[in-house]
py3Dmol code that shows the C-alpha trace and the ligand (Angstrom):
import py3Dmol

protein = """\
ATOM      1  CA  MET A   1       0.000   0.000   0.000  1.00  0.00           C
ATOM      2  CA  GLU A   2       1.316   3.436  -0.898  1.00  0.00           C
ATOM      3  CA  ARG A   3       0.994   5.712   2.113  1.00  0.00           C
ATOM      4  CA  TYR A   4       1.213   8.944   0.175  1.00  0.00           C
ATOM      5  CA  TYR A   5      -0.139  10.082  -3.164  1.00  0.00           C
ATOM      6  CA  SER A   6       2.938   9.937  -5.353  1.00  0.00           C
ATOM      7  CA  TYR A   7       3.301  11.853  -8.579  1.00  0.00           C
ATOM      8  CA  SER A   8       3.949   8.655 -10.530  1.00  0.00           C
ATOM      9  CA  ARG A   9       0.680   7.139  -9.268  1.00  0.00           C
ATOM     10  CA  TYR A  10      -1.214  10.319 -10.147  1.00  0.00           C
ATOM     11  CA  LEU A  11       0.173  10.312 -13.701  1.00  0.00           C
ATOM     12  CA  ARG A  12      -0.483   6.589 -14.128  1.00  0.00           C
ATOM     13  CA  GLU A  13      -4.087   7.066 -13.012  1.00  0.00           C
ATOM     14  CA  LEU A  14      -4.507   9.936 -15.437  1.00  0.00           C
ATOM     15  CA  PHE A  15      -2.772   8.532 -18.516  1.00  0.00           C
ATOM     16  CA  GLY A  16      -2.748   4.785 -17.883  1.00  0.00           C
ATOM     17  CA  THR A  17       1.000   4.649 -18.419  1.00  0.00           C
ATOM     18  CA  ARG A  18       4.202   6.148 -17.069  1.00  0.00           C
ATOM     19  CA  VAL A  19       4.705   9.743 -18.108  1.00  0.00           C
ATOM     20  CA  TYR A  20       8.076  11.477 -17.946  1.00  0.00           C
ATOM     21  CA  ARG A  21       9.120  15.070 -17.496  1.00  0.00           C
ATOM     22  CA  VAL A  22      11.442  16.902 -19.850  1.00  0.00           C
ATOM     23  CA  THR A  23      12.849  20.084 -18.315  1.00  0.00           C
ATOM     24  CA  VAL A  24      13.418  23.166 -20.406  1.00  0.00           C
ATOM     25  CA  ASP A  25      15.218  26.474 -19.910  1.00  0.00           C
ATOM     26  CA  ALA A  26      13.386  29.002 -22.073  1.00  0.00           C
ATOM     27  CA  GLY A  27      15.856  31.811 -21.368  1.00  0.00           C
ATOM     28  CA  PHE A  28      13.671  33.804 -18.987  1.00  0.00           C
ATOM     29  CA  THR A  29      15.053  35.867 -16.131  1.00  0.00           C
ATOM     30  CA  CYS A  30      13.447  36.728 -12.806  1.00  0.00           C
ATOM     31  CA  PRO A  31      11.997  39.936 -11.322  1.00  0.00           C
ATOM     32  CA  ASN A  32      13.837  39.120  -8.101  1.00  0.00           C
ATOM     33  CA  ARG A  33      17.162  39.297  -9.927  1.00  0.00           C
ATOM     34  CA  ASP A  34      16.756  42.070 -12.489  1.00  0.00           C
ATOM     35  CA  GLY A  35      15.779  44.779 -10.003  1.00  0.00           C
ATOM     36  CA  THR A  36      12.029  44.826 -10.693  1.00  0.00           C
ATOM     37  CA  LYS A  37      11.316  43.147  -7.333  1.00  0.00           C
ATOM     38  CA  GLY A  38      14.797  42.779  -6.001  1.00  0.00           C
ATOM     39  CA  ARG A  39      18.420  42.174  -6.856  1.00  0.00           C
ATOM     40  CA  GLY A  40      20.568  39.148  -6.273  1.00  0.00           C
ATOM     41  CA  GLY A  41      17.611  36.792  -6.124  1.00  0.00           C
ATOM     42  CA  CYS A  42      16.632  34.324  -3.429  1.00  0.00           C
ATOM     43  CA  ILE A  43      19.652  33.508  -1.284  1.00  0.00           C
ATOM     44  CA  TYR A  44      19.697  29.863  -2.374  1.00  0.00           C
ATOM     45  CA  CYS A  45      19.166  30.545  -6.077  1.00  0.00           C
ATOM     46  CA  PHE A  46      21.645  28.907  -8.414  1.00  0.00           C
ATOM     47  CA  SER A  47      20.907  29.550 -12.105  1.00  0.00           C
ATOM     48  CA  GLY A  48      17.212  29.811 -11.340  1.00  0.00           C
ATOM     49  CA  SER A  49      17.056  26.129 -10.257  1.00  0.00           C
ATOM     50  CA  ASP A  50      18.555  24.569 -13.358  1.00  0.00           C
ATOM     51  CA  TYR A  51      22.053  23.151 -13.018  1.00  0.00           C
ATOM     52  CA  ASP A  52      22.674  22.739 -16.740  1.00  0.00           C
ATOM     53  CA  PRO A  53      23.860  26.071 -18.232  1.00  0.00           C
ATOM     54  CA  GLU A  54      24.280  24.365 -21.642  1.00  0.00           C
ATOM     55  CA  LYS A  55      20.503  24.174 -22.068  1.00  0.00           C
ATOM     56  CA  ARG A  56      20.220  27.953 -22.311  1.00  0.00           C
ATOM     57  CA  ARG A  57      22.255  27.944 -25.493  1.00  0.00           C
ATOM     58  CA  LYS A  58      19.735  25.732 -27.277  1.00  0.00           C
ATOM     59  CA  SER A  59      16.293  26.622 -28.574  1.00  0.00           C
ATOM     60  CA  VAL A  60      13.240  25.419 -26.665  1.00  0.00           C
ATOM     61  CA  ARG A  61      12.402  23.175 -29.630  1.00  0.00           C
ATOM     62  CA  GLU A  62      15.865  21.562 -29.534  1.00  0.00           C
ATOM     63  CA  GLN A  63      15.692  21.063 -25.767  1.00  0.00           C
ATOM     64  CA  ILE A  64      12.297  19.356 -25.987  1.00  0.00           C
ATOM     65  CA  ALA A  65      13.359  17.154 -28.909  1.00  0.00           C
ATOM     66  CA  GLN A  66      16.622  16.122 -27.250  1.00  0.00           C
ATOM     67  CA  GLY A  67      14.947  15.649 -23.840  1.00  0.00           C
ATOM     68  CA  ILE A  68      12.268  13.402 -25.333  1.00  0.00           C
ATOM     69  CA  GLU A  69      14.854  11.384 -27.227  1.00  0.00           C
ATOM     70  CA  ARG A  70      17.033  10.900 -24.124  1.00  0.00           C
ATOM     71  CA  VAL A  71      14.141   9.864 -21.872  1.00  0.00           C
ATOM     72  CA  ARG A  72      12.586   7.687 -24.570  1.00  0.00           C
ATOM     73  CA  ARG A  73      15.832   5.755 -25.010  1.00  0.00           C
ATOM     74  CA  ARG A  74      16.400   5.368 -21.282  1.00  0.00           C
ATOM     75  CA  TYR A  75      12.896   4.404 -20.114  1.00  0.00           C
ATOM     76  CA  LYS A  76      11.116   3.457 -23.343  1.00  0.00           C
ATOM     77  CA  ALA A  77       8.778   6.342 -22.503  1.00  0.00           C
ATOM     78  CA  GLU A  78       5.928   7.312 -24.785  1.00  0.00           C
ATOM     79  CA  LYS A  79       4.294  10.289 -23.099  1.00  0.00           C
ATOM     80  CA  PHE A  80       5.930  13.429 -21.820  1.00  0.00           C
ATOM     81  CA  LEU A  81       5.321  16.573 -19.837  1.00  0.00           C
ATOM     82  CA  VAL A  82       7.341  19.661 -20.703  1.00  0.00           C
ATOM     83  CA  TYR A  83       8.514  21.458 -17.590  1.00  0.00           C
ATOM     84  CA  PHE A  84       9.546  25.099 -17.956  1.00  0.00           C
ATOM     85  CA  GLN A  85      11.681  25.101 -14.855  1.00  0.00           C
ATOM     86  CA  ALA A  86      14.528  27.608 -14.916  1.00  0.00           C
ATOM     87  CA  TYR A  87      13.934  31.093 -13.495  1.00  0.00           C
ATOM     88  CA  THR A  88      10.457  32.676 -13.755  1.00  0.00           C
ATOM     89  CA  ASN A  89       8.604  31.195 -16.690  1.00  0.00           C
ATOM     90  CA  THR A  90       5.714  33.656 -16.734  1.00  0.00           C
ATOM     91  CA  TYR A  91       7.966  36.714 -16.708  1.00  0.00           C
ATOM     92  CA  GLY A  92       7.670  38.166 -20.186  1.00  0.00           C
ATOM     93  CA  PRO A  93       5.251  39.741 -22.661  1.00  0.00           C
ATOM     94  CA  LEU A  94       2.165  37.630 -23.269  1.00  0.00           C
ATOM     95  CA  GLU A  95       3.005  37.005 -26.930  1.00  0.00           C
ATOM     96  CA  VAL A  96       6.484  35.791 -26.048  1.00  0.00           C
ATOM     97  CA  LEU A  97       5.042  33.434 -23.442  1.00  0.00           C
ATOM     98  CA  ARG A  98       2.497  32.129 -25.926  1.00  0.00           C
ATOM     99  CA  SER A  99       5.082  31.422 -28.610  1.00  0.00           C
ATOM    100  CA  VAL A 100       7.373  29.694 -26.096  1.00  0.00           C
ATOM    101  CA  TYR A 101       4.610  27.472 -24.645  1.00  0.00           C
ATOM    102  CA  ASP A 102       3.251  26.801 -28.137  1.00  0.00           C
ATOM    103  CA  THR A 103       6.431  24.862 -28.965  1.00  0.00           C
ATOM    104  CA  ILE A 104       4.899  21.863 -27.186  1.00  0.00           C
ATOM    105  CA  ARG A 105       2.278  21.677 -29.958  1.00  0.00           C
ATOM    106  CA  GLU A 106       5.006  20.491 -32.326  1.00  0.00           C
ATOM    107  CA  PHE A 107       5.435  17.288 -30.316  1.00  0.00           C
ATOM    108  CA  PRO A 108       2.434  14.926 -30.417  1.00  0.00           C
ATOM    109  CA  GLU A 109       3.923  12.784 -27.627  1.00  0.00           C
ATOM    110  CA  VAL A 110       3.706  15.746 -25.201  1.00  0.00           C
ATOM    111  CA  VAL A 111       0.603  15.509 -23.004  1.00  0.00           C
ATOM    112  CA  GLY A 112       1.256  18.205 -20.452  1.00  0.00           C
ATOM    113  CA  LEU A 113       2.693  21.619 -19.694  1.00  0.00           C
ATOM    114  CA  ILE A 114       4.291  22.567 -16.366  1.00  0.00           C
ATOM    115  CA  VAL A 115       5.249  26.173 -15.711  1.00  0.00           C
ATOM    116  CA  GLY A 116       7.379  27.158 -12.724  1.00  0.00           C
ATOM    117  CA  THR A 117       7.011  30.710 -11.471  1.00  0.00           C
ATOM    118  CA  ARG A 118       6.668  33.089  -8.506  1.00  0.00           C
ATOM    119  CA  PRO A 119       3.475  34.013  -6.639  1.00  0.00           C
ATOM    120  CA  ASP A 120       3.851  37.671  -7.642  1.00  0.00           C
ATOM    121  CA  CYS A 121       4.245  36.863 -11.318  1.00  0.00           C
ATOM    122  CA  VAL A 122       0.954  35.307 -12.382  1.00  0.00           C
ATOM    123  CA  PRO A 123      -1.333  38.152 -13.502  1.00  0.00           C
ATOM    124  CA  ASP A 124      -4.765  37.146 -14.791  1.00  0.00           C
ATOM    125  CA  PRO A 125      -3.889  37.444 -18.530  1.00  0.00           C
ATOM    126  CA  VAL A 126      -1.063  34.927 -17.992  1.00  0.00           C
ATOM    127  CA  LEU A 127      -3.435  32.592 -16.158  1.00  0.00           C
ATOM    128  CA  GLU A 128      -5.933  32.943 -19.006  1.00  0.00           C
ATOM    129  CA  LEU A 129      -3.171  32.021 -21.455  1.00  0.00           C
ATOM    130  CA  LEU A 130      -2.175  28.982 -19.400  1.00  0.00           C
ATOM    131  CA  HIS A 131      -5.816  27.998 -19.080  1.00  0.00           C
ATOM    132  CA  SER A 132      -6.159  28.048 -22.880  1.00  0.00           C
ATOM    133  CA  TYR A 133      -3.871  24.978 -23.025  1.00  0.00           C
ATOM    134  CA  THR A 134      -6.052  22.919 -20.703  1.00  0.00           C
ATOM    135  CA  SER A 135      -8.369  21.810 -23.515  1.00  0.00           C
ATOM    136  CA  ASP A 136      -5.449  19.853 -25.032  1.00  0.00           C
ATOM    137  CA  TYR A 137      -2.989  19.362 -22.184  1.00  0.00           C
ATOM    138  CA  LEU A 138      -2.623  18.651 -18.508  1.00  0.00           C
ATOM    139  CA  VAL A 139      -1.439  21.996 -17.104  1.00  0.00           C
ATOM    140  CA  TRP A 140       0.312  22.580 -13.779  1.00  0.00           C
ATOM    141  CA  VAL A 141       1.429  25.937 -12.432  1.00  0.00           C
ATOM    142  CA  GLU A 142       4.259  25.596  -9.892  1.00  0.00           C
ATOM    143  CA  LEU A 143       4.678  28.376  -7.355  1.00  0.00           C
ATOM    144  CA  GLY A 144       7.716  28.790  -5.150  1.00  0.00           C
ATOM    145  CA  LEU A 145       6.454  29.623  -1.691  1.00  0.00           C
ATOM    146  CA  GLU A 146       9.045  27.780   0.434  1.00  0.00           C
ATOM    147  CA  SER A 147       7.498  28.877   3.730  1.00  0.00           C
ATOM    148  CA  ALA A 148       4.228  30.308   5.029  1.00  0.00           C
ATOM    149  CA  HIS A 149       6.181  32.616   7.368  1.00  0.00           C
ATOM    150  CA  TYR A 150       7.034  36.113   6.258  1.00  0.00           C
ATOM    151  CA  ARG A 151      10.186  36.297   8.388  1.00  0.00           C
ATOM    152  CA  SER A 152      11.490  33.265   6.488  1.00  0.00           C
ATOM    153  CA  LEU A 153      10.561  34.771   3.121  1.00  0.00           C
ATOM    154  CA  ARG A 154      12.465  37.884   4.147  1.00  0.00           C
ATOM    155  CA  TRP A 155      15.459  35.847   5.302  1.00  0.00           C
ATOM    156  CA  MET A 156      15.531  34.101   1.912  1.00  0.00           C
ATOM    157  CA  ASN A 157      15.139  37.436   0.093  1.00  0.00           C
ATOM    158  CA  ARG A 158      12.139  36.029  -1.770  1.00  0.00           C
ATOM    159  CA  GLY A 159      10.903  39.524  -2.590  1.00  0.00           C
ATOM    160  CA  HIS A 160       7.221  38.664  -2.055  1.00  0.00           C
ATOM    161  CA  GLY A 161       4.930  38.158   0.885  1.00  0.00           C
ATOM    162  CA  VAL A 162       2.598  35.412   2.063  1.00  0.00           C
ATOM    163  CA  SER A 163      -0.246  37.659   0.893  1.00  0.00           C
ATOM    164  CA  ASP A 164       1.063  37.558  -2.707  1.00  0.00           C
ATOM    165  CA  PHE A 165       0.913  33.796  -2.505  1.00  0.00           C
ATOM    166  CA  VAL A 166      -2.676  33.718  -1.177  1.00  0.00           C
ATOM    167  CA  ASP A 167      -3.716  36.164  -3.895  1.00  0.00           C
ATOM    168  CA  ALA A 168      -2.121  33.946  -6.579  1.00  0.00           C
ATOM    169  CA  VAL A 169      -3.751  30.789  -5.188  1.00  0.00           C
ATOM    170  CA  LEU A 170      -7.219  32.350  -5.094  1.00  0.00           C
ATOM    171  CA  ARG A 171      -6.880  33.605  -8.667  1.00  0.00           C
ATOM    172  CA  ILE A 172      -5.445  30.309  -9.966  1.00  0.00           C
ATOM    173  CA  LYS A 173      -8.329  28.449  -8.318  1.00  0.00           C
ATOM    174  CA  ARG A 174     -10.799  30.440 -10.394  1.00  0.00           C
ATOM    175  CA  PHE A 175      -9.464  28.505 -13.397  1.00  0.00           C
ATOM    176  CA  LYS A 176     -10.752  25.084 -12.439  1.00  0.00           C
ATOM    177  CA  ALA A 177      -8.698  23.181 -15.028  1.00  0.00           C
ATOM    178  CA  LEU A 178      -5.376  24.624 -13.859  1.00  0.00           C
ATOM    179  CA  ASN A 179      -3.505  22.547 -11.279  1.00  0.00           C
ATOM    180  CA  LEU A 180      -1.371  24.213  -8.650  1.00  0.00           C
ATOM    181  CA  CYS A 181       1.801  22.771  -7.125  1.00  0.00           C
ATOM    182  CA  VAL A 182       3.674  24.577  -4.335  1.00  0.00           C
ATOM    183  CA  HIS A 183       7.365  24.293  -3.426  1.00  0.00           C
ATOM    184  CA  VAL A 184       8.354  24.133   0.249  1.00  0.00           C
ATOM    185  CA  ILE A 185      11.731  24.097   1.990  1.00  0.00           C
ATOM    186  CA  LEU A 186      12.089  22.300   5.330  1.00  0.00           C
ATOM    187  CA  GLY A 187      14.903  23.090   7.741  1.00  0.00           C
ATOM    188  CA  LEU A 188      15.144  26.854   7.406  1.00  0.00           C
ATOM    189  CA  PRO A 189      17.152  28.213  10.361  1.00  0.00           C
ATOM    190  CA  THR A 190      14.414  30.794  10.925  1.00  0.00           C
ATOM    191  CA  GLU A 191      11.907  28.055  11.802  1.00  0.00           C
ATOM    192  CA  ASP A 192      11.286  25.336  14.354  1.00  0.00           C
ATOM    193  CA  ARG A 193       9.316  22.154  13.772  1.00  0.00           C
ATOM    194  CA  GLU A 194       5.976  23.792  14.613  1.00  0.00           C
ATOM    195  CA  ASP A 195       6.627  26.591  12.120  1.00  0.00           C
ATOM    196  CA  MET A 196       7.319  24.068   9.354  1.00  0.00           C
ATOM    197  CA  LEU A 197       4.175  22.122  10.158  1.00  0.00           C
ATOM    198  CA  GLU A 198       2.200  25.355  10.127  1.00  0.00           C
ATOM    199  CA  THR A 199       3.258  25.671   6.465  1.00  0.00           C
ATOM    200  CA  ALA A 200       1.795  22.187   5.879  1.00  0.00           C
ATOM    201  CA  ASP A 201      -1.475  23.213   7.566  1.00  0.00           C
ATOM    202  CA  PHE A 202      -1.515  26.438   5.572  1.00  0.00           C
ATOM    203  CA  LEU A 203      -1.283  24.527   2.277  1.00  0.00           C
ATOM    204  CA  ALA A 204      -3.768  21.939   3.528  1.00  0.00           C
ATOM    205  CA  ALA A 205      -6.283  24.659   4.342  1.00  0.00           C
ATOM    206  CA  LEU A 206      -5.831  26.162   0.871  1.00  0.00           C
ATOM    207  CA  LYS A 207      -6.196  22.688  -0.700  1.00  0.00           C
ATOM    208  CA  VAL A 208      -3.439  23.133  -3.228  1.00  0.00           C
ATOM    209  CA  ASP A 209      -3.297  20.285  -5.759  1.00  0.00           C
ATOM    210  CA  GLY A 210       0.338  19.338  -5.379  1.00  0.00           C
ATOM    211  CA  VAL A 211       3.354  19.908  -3.149  1.00  0.00           C
ATOM    212  CA  LYS A 212       7.109  19.577  -3.638  1.00  0.00           C
ATOM    213  CA  ILE A 213       9.195  19.472  -0.478  1.00  0.00           C
ATOM    214  CA  HIS A 214      12.928  19.443  -0.039  1.00  0.00           C
ATOM    215  CA  PRO A 215      15.421  20.178   2.726  1.00  0.00           C
ATOM    216  CA  LEU A 216      17.377  23.408   2.790  1.00  0.00           C
ATOM    217  CA  HIS A 217      20.671  22.669   1.052  1.00  0.00           C
ATOM    218  CA  VAL A 218      23.573  24.950   0.362  1.00  0.00           C
ATOM    219  CA  ILE A 219      24.977  25.361  -3.137  1.00  0.00           C
ATOM    220  CA  ARG A 220      28.406  26.780  -3.871  1.00  0.00           C
ATOM    221  CA  GLY A 221      28.533  30.357  -5.063  1.00  0.00           C
ATOM    222  CA  THR A 222      25.160  31.346  -3.635  1.00  0.00           C
ATOM    223  CA  GLU A 223      24.435  33.996  -1.029  1.00  0.00           C
ATOM    224  CA  LEU A 224      23.229  31.151   1.167  1.00  0.00           C
ATOM    225  CA  GLU A 225      26.726  29.664   1.099  1.00  0.00           C
ATOM    226  CA  ARG A 226      28.182  32.968   2.291  1.00  0.00           C
ATOM    227  CA  ILE A 227      25.663  33.198   5.147  1.00  0.00           C
ATOM    228  CA  TYR A 228      26.160  29.536   6.037  1.00  0.00           C
ATOM    229  CA  LEU A 229      29.948  29.835   6.209  1.00  0.00           C
ATOM    230  CA  GLU A 230      29.614  32.971   8.327  1.00  0.00           C
ATOM    231  CA  GLU A 231      26.877  31.873  10.709  1.00  0.00           C
ATOM    232  CA  ARG A 232      27.328  28.091  10.612  1.00  0.00           C
ATOM    233  CA  PHE A 233      23.653  27.488  11.262  1.00  0.00           C
ATOM    234  CA  ARG A 234      22.630  23.857  11.494  1.00  0.00           C
ATOM    235  CA  LEU A 235      21.428  21.950   8.442  1.00  0.00           C
ATOM    236  CA  LEU A 236      18.999  19.073   8.951  1.00  0.00           C
ATOM    237  CA  GLU A 237      20.354  15.595   9.550  1.00  0.00           C
ATOM    238  CA  LEU A 238      18.858  12.919   7.340  1.00  0.00           C
ATOM    239  CA  ASP A 239      16.837  11.281  10.145  1.00  0.00           C
ATOM    240  CA  GLU A 240      15.438  14.661  11.226  1.00  0.00           C
ATOM    241  CA  TYR A 241      14.345  15.389   7.670  1.00  0.00           C
ATOM    242  CA  VAL A 242      12.698  11.994   7.300  1.00  0.00           C
ATOM    243  CA  GLU A 243      10.658  12.585  10.466  1.00  0.00           C
ATOM    244  CA  LEU A 244       9.709  16.100   9.402  1.00  0.00           C
ATOM    245  CA  ALA A 245       8.710  14.974   5.927  1.00  0.00           C
ATOM    246  CA  VAL A 246       6.385  12.365   7.420  1.00  0.00           C
ATOM    247  CA  ASP A 247       4.935  14.920   9.856  1.00  0.00           C
ATOM    248  CA  PHE A 248       4.385  17.204   6.872  1.00  0.00           C
ATOM    249  CA  LEU A 249       2.666  14.516   4.793  1.00  0.00           C
ATOM    250  CA  GLU A 250       0.351  13.634   7.670  1.00  0.00           C
ATOM    251  CA  ARG A 251      -1.057  17.144   7.627  1.00  0.00           C
ATOM    252  CA  LEU A 252      -1.809  17.362   3.905  1.00  0.00           C
ATOM    253  CA  PRO A 253      -5.079  16.131   2.424  1.00  0.00           C
ATOM    254  CA  LYS A 254      -4.912  12.656   0.856  1.00  0.00           C
ATOM    255  CA  GLU A 255      -5.644  14.129  -2.588  1.00  0.00           C
ATOM    256  CA  THR A 256      -2.597  16.410  -2.660  1.00  0.00           C
ATOM    257  CA  VAL A 257      -0.126  14.999  -5.174  1.00  0.00           C
ATOM    258  CA  ILE A 258       3.350  14.702  -3.675  1.00  0.00           C
ATOM    259  CA  GLN A 259       5.594  15.669  -6.529  1.00  0.00           C
ATOM    260  CA  ARG A 260       8.948  15.719  -4.768  1.00  0.00           C
ATOM    261  CA  LEU A 261      10.229  14.428  -1.439  1.00  0.00           C
ATOM    262  CA  THR A 262      13.846  15.501  -1.387  1.00  0.00           C
ATOM    263  CA  GLY A 263      16.393  17.810  -2.977  1.00  0.00           C
ATOM    264  CA  GLU A 264      19.124  16.943  -5.447  1.00  0.00           C
ATOM    265  CA  ALA A 265      22.143  19.027  -6.359  1.00  0.00           C
ATOM    266  CA  PRO A 266      25.251  18.071  -8.321  1.00  0.00           C
ATOM    267  CA  GLU A 267      27.864  16.694  -5.886  1.00  0.00           C
ATOM    268  CA  GLU A 268      30.543  19.127  -7.026  1.00  0.00           C
ATOM    269  CA  LEU A 269      28.272  22.085  -6.196  1.00  0.00           C
ATOM    270  CA  LEU A 270      26.839  20.887  -2.897  1.00  0.00           C
ATOM    271  CA  VAL A 271      28.147  22.332   0.363  1.00  0.00           C
ATOM    272  CA  GLY A 272      25.656  20.382   2.479  1.00  0.00           C
ATOM    273  CA  PRO A 273      23.889  18.397   3.724  1.00  0.00           C
ATOM    274  CA  TYR A 274      25.780  15.587   1.985  1.00  0.00           C
ATOM    275  CA  TRP A 275      22.631  13.535   1.293  1.00  0.00           C
ATOM    276  CA  CYS A 276      21.041  16.096  -1.068  1.00  0.00           C
ATOM    277  CA  THR A 277      22.426  14.553  -4.237  1.00  0.00           C
ATOM    278  CA  GLY A 278      21.048  12.196  -6.858  1.00  0.00           C
ATOM    279  CA  ARG A 279      23.069   9.385  -5.275  1.00  0.00           C
ATOM    280  CA  TYR A 280      20.965   9.544  -2.083  1.00  0.00           C
ATOM    281  CA  LYS A 281      17.600  10.379  -3.624  1.00  0.00           C
ATOM    282  CA  ASN A 282      16.147   6.874  -3.599  1.00  0.00           C
ATOM    283  CA  ARG A 283      17.542   6.237  -0.112  1.00  0.00           C
ATOM    284  CA  VAL A 284      15.793   9.348   1.279  1.00  0.00           C
ATOM    285  CA  ILE A 285      12.495   8.365  -0.337  1.00  0.00           C
ATOM    286  CA  GLN A 286      12.875   4.813   0.925  1.00  0.00           C
ATOM    287  CA  LEU A 287      13.500   6.081   4.490  1.00  0.00           C
ATOM    288  CA  ILE A 288      10.394   8.281   4.321  1.00  0.00           C
ATOM    289  CA  ARG A 289       8.326   5.286   3.189  1.00  0.00           C
ATOM    290  CA  GLN A 290       9.828   3.185   5.966  1.00  0.00           C
ATOM    291  CA  GLU A 291       9.023   5.867   8.566  1.00  0.00           C
ATOM    292  CA  LEU A 292       5.400   5.973   7.330  1.00  0.00           C
ATOM    293  CA  GLU A 293       5.242   2.177   7.747  1.00  0.00           C
ATOM    294  CA  GLU A 294       6.868   2.127  11.169  1.00  0.00           C
ATOM    295  CA  ARG A 295       4.565   4.811  12.486  1.00  0.00           C
ATOM    296  CA  ASP A 296       1.667   3.098  10.708  1.00  0.00           C
ATOM    297  CA  THR A 297       0.605   6.477   9.426  1.00  0.00           C
ATOM    298  CA  PHE A 298      -0.235   8.004   6.037  1.00  0.00           C
ATOM    299  CA  GLN A 299      -0.709  11.249   4.159  1.00  0.00           C
ATOM    300  CA  GLY A 300      -3.813  12.932   5.547  1.00  0.00           C
ATOM    301  CA  ALA A 301      -3.701  11.202   8.957  1.00  0.00           C
ATOM    302  CA  LYS A 302      -3.547  14.614  10.670  1.00  0.00           C
ATOM    303  CA  TYR A 303      -5.401  16.672   8.077  1.00  0.00           C
ATOM    304  CA  ARG A 304      -7.776  18.823  10.082  1.00  0.00           C
ATOM    305  CA  PHE A 305      -9.736  21.140   7.799  1.00  0.00           C
TER     306      PHE A 305
END
"""
ligand_1 = """\
8
SF4
S 12.313 33.302 -7.729
Fe 13.393 31.509 -8.568
S 14.657 32.303 -10.242
Fe 13.970 34.058 -9.034
S 15.674 34.438 -7.632
Fe 14.200 33.119 -6.562
S 14.870 30.994 -6.956
Fe 15.942 32.355 -8.436
"""
view = py3Dmol.view(width=600, height=400)
view.addModel(protein, "pdb")
view.setStyle({"model": 0}, {"cartoon": {"style": "trace"}})
view.addModel(ligand_1, "xyz")
view.setStyle({"model": 1}, {"stick": {}})
view.zoomTo()
view.show()
């Protein structure tokens, strides 16, 4: 029995087969880096969350074609979701956004569109544009929130408030066919366990469709690395994270799709904790599953709204 609603199960239920993601860097920037909202970006930001700078040099079409080919060869995959991941993928003129997203129409094997962005960067016309794809595609909007606590958002230099997030959620929910996934970081030094679980309750109360969680991890060259080396705050141990992740899952509704359970950075770029690399990914997920079993608990066990 699966004790949480995994992304792979959700996609299998929807499409009757395994569906794979192809990530794309469409060359956008971010209002929290170019001075519109802030400068320097979020303290943990490394290349807007994409570790492959080579992608940027290729067209979106090339990236999708090569991504599909790679994943098809590796997993014999037949259906794909295109994930606009790097930086803020709704930050641009409407016509530019449309022509970028429209590239997926050239690939009949693509069944879905995923757009990663910020809560303060989803005006209604952009949501209307995204909604226009829902007649042909599964569409997810991914919002970085990271924490429901303003002091943490400030510490991370997110450049938006909790209120921006609530506003975005309420407006996204008006478009019934759009799905909303929210990113959360556990282990921020500005928060204790109760604070982190309050973020889970906050998302549970808002009934977001999906959640991605990962532990705070420090990447070389970021502002977070500078602060970490100066202040030497504590990063989560693996067993602490496993417990917190299970506590977090217990508070979410059963229907929330769990799209990510840990963080992965390239080993050569990771300052810590050591277990946030691809090498440990399956181990972390396995430990979370084991903890759910041992506690005989499940996602939704402490959902209270
Ligand atoms: S919102 Fe995303 S791209 Fe922009 S600075 Fe923060 S992490 Fe980087």
